N, C-alpha and C positions, 0 to 999 in steps of 0.2 A: 612497138619498135620495128621498123623495116629490117629486113634480113636479106643479105646477099646483094647489096648495093655498094659498087664501088665508092671509095671515100668515106663510107659511114665508119663511125668510132665502131671497136670491137663490142660486142653485145655486154661484156662484163663491165665496160667503161658509162654504159648509159646508167642515168637515174630514174626510175621510174615513179612517175607521179600519176595520180588517179583523179585529179581534178583541176579545173582552170586557176582556182585560186593557188593551189599549190604549185603549179607550174609558173605563174607570175612571181610568186614569192622567190622560187628559186632563181628565175631570172633577175630580180632585183638585188639578190645578195650573192651571186656567186658568177664567175665567167663562166659562160655557157657555149659550147662551139657548135652544138648542133641541136635542133629542136624537131621532134616528129609529131605533127598534129593531128589527132584524131577528131572529128567533129563530135559526134555521139558520146558523151560522157556520162550519161545518166538522165532520168525524167526529171524535167523542172530544175536543172541546174545549168550554171553556164557551160559553154560548149567551146571546142577548140577555136571556132570562129570568135569567141571573145579574146582568147589569146592572142590570135592573129591581130585584132583590134588594138589590144595593148601594144603589140610589138609595132604597129603602124604608128601608134601615138608617141612611142618611145623614140623611135627613129625620127619622127618629125621634131622632137624636142632635142634632138643631138645626141641621146642616149645610145649607147652600144647596144646592138642587137645580134643574135648569133650568126655567123657568116654562113651557115648551112641550114635551111630549113626544110621540112619534108613534110610533105602532106600524105597521110596513110588512110584517110578514112574511106569507107565502102559506100558513103552517102553522097551520091552525085550532085545534090544539090547544096550539102554542106561544102563539099570539096571546092566548088564554084565560088562559094561566098568566101572562103577561106583564101583561096586564090586571088581574088578581086581585092582582098584585103591587104594581100602581101605585094600585089602588083608594083607598087611604088618603091619598095624598099631596095636597096643597093646590095643585095645579096643573092645567093643561088637558092632558087626554090625548086624542087623536083616532087614530082608525084609519084607515088610508089603504091603498088598494088592495085 
């Protein structure tokens, strides 16, 4: 979770998830105001890019996506892939870190 970025929810308001599947499940069942994506979530598991693709598809289908998206990965290739997937969304996307 990024820290010290204006407009971010307070740290105690974040719900921390550890997998792409857990993140998508939360997005499908709750109103989420902000998401911060990391690319690398472990070996041989879906990544933050998979969540970004899910968000892109949800947006294309007319479903609500969080109005604030942050990308906090240290992986430069993963960051570029996530940003490319989110490019068409009508939301604010910031890179952090």
